[in-house]
TORMARZA-749527 format. One record per atom (N, C-alpha, C): x, y, z; residue in three letters. Coordinates in steps of 0.05 Angstrom, whole numbers, plus 5000, padded with zeros to 4 digits. Atoms other than C-alpha are relative to their C-alpha. Layout:
% residues N
XYZala;...
//
This chain:
% residues 70
501749765000met;500050005000met;501850255000met;498549755001ser;502350704987ser;499850145027ser;500049854974lys;503951175045lys;497650185002lys;502449824999ala;498151625025ala;497649865012ala;502250154989val;493251075044val;500249995030val;499650024970trp;496251015114trp;499550275013trp;500449744988ala;495451765124ala;497050055006ala;502849974995ile;487851685123ile;499349875027ile;500750134975pro;484951565192pro;498549744996pro;501250275003lys;482650855204lys;497150004994lys;502950005005thr;475351035206thr;499350064971thr;500549945028glu;475651345137glu;500949774982glu;499050235015gln;479750755111gln;497949785001gln;502050224997thr;474650265138thr;497550074985thr;502449925015glu;468850655109glu;500449974970glu;499350025029ala;472250695041ala;500149704992ala;499850295006ala;473749945043ala;497349874999ala;502850104999ala;466549785062ala;498550084975ala;501449915024asp;463950215005asp;501049864975asp;498950155023gln;468649874956gln;499049724998gln;500950285000ala;466549184978ala;497049994991ala;502849995008ile;459149364971ile;499750064970ile;500149935029gln;460349684903gln;500849764983gln;499050235016ala;464149064879ala;497949784999ala;502150205000cys;458048644897cys;497450114989cys;502449895012gly;453249074857gly;498250155019gly;501649844981gly;450849484916gly;498649835021gly;501350184982asp;448448874955asp;501849955025asp;498350024976ala;451148925026ala;500249715010ala;500050284991arg;449148205043arg;502049844984arg;498150145017glu;453147944984glu;502950085006glu;497349904993ala;459048375004ala;500949875026ala;499350144975val;458948075074val;500749714995val;499450285006lys;458647375046lys;502749974986lys;497450015014ala;464547524999ala;502350045020ala;497849944980leu;468647805057leu;500449765019leu;499750244983ile;467147185099ile;501649794985ile;498550205016val;469646735043val;502950084998val;497249905001ala;475847165035ala;501549965026ala;498850044974asn;477147135109asn;500649715006asn;499550294997glu;476446375110glu;502449924985glu;497750075016phe;481446325054phe;502550095013phe;497649894987leu;486446765090leu;500649855026leu;499550164976glu;485546375155glu;501349734994glu;498850265008arg;486945715120arg;502850034989arg;497349955011arg;492946005084arg;501950055023arg;498349954976leu;495646255151leu;500649745014leu;499550264987glu;494745565181glu;502149844984glu;498050145017glu;498645265122glu;502850115005glu;497349884997leu;504345755131leu;501149965028leu;499150034972ala;504645645206ala;500449705007ala;499850284993ser;504544885202ser;503049914998ser;497350105000pro;511044505217pro;500849884973pro;499450135025gly;510644125151gly;500850204979gly;499449805020tyr;511044775112tyr;503050075000tyr;497149934997ala;518144895139ala;501849794988ala;498550215013arg;520444255104arg;502349905018arg;498050124982gly;524143985165gly;501950205013gly;498249804987arg;527644635184arg;499150065028arg;501049954974val;523244705245val;498949745011val;501050254989leu;522144095289leu;497650065018leu;502249974982pro;515544015325pro;500949965029pro;499150014972arg;516244105400arg;499449745014arg;500750254987asp;513243425416asp;501949774992asp;498250215008arg;518943045382arg;502149955022arg;498150084978lys;523542665430lys;502850094994lys;497249935006asp;529942825392asp;500450305000asp;499849714998trp;528543575399trp;501950085023trp;498549924975tyr;531843575468tyr;502749855001tyr;497550154999asp;537643095452asp;502350164990asp;
//
């Protein structure tokens, strides 16, 4: 994001983002909420993938492994 966006107070940023989401869904606020819920679910799952020990490809050992402390 550009620095100009961060200069806008959070309330104005939030209002602008809400307006954009509603506009992107043809003016239907319910559809905008549903789209944002789907996007949030996607991001939560992606975060879980990135935080999982398997994603590190062996560079990070899980704490429950016995050889961790040897």
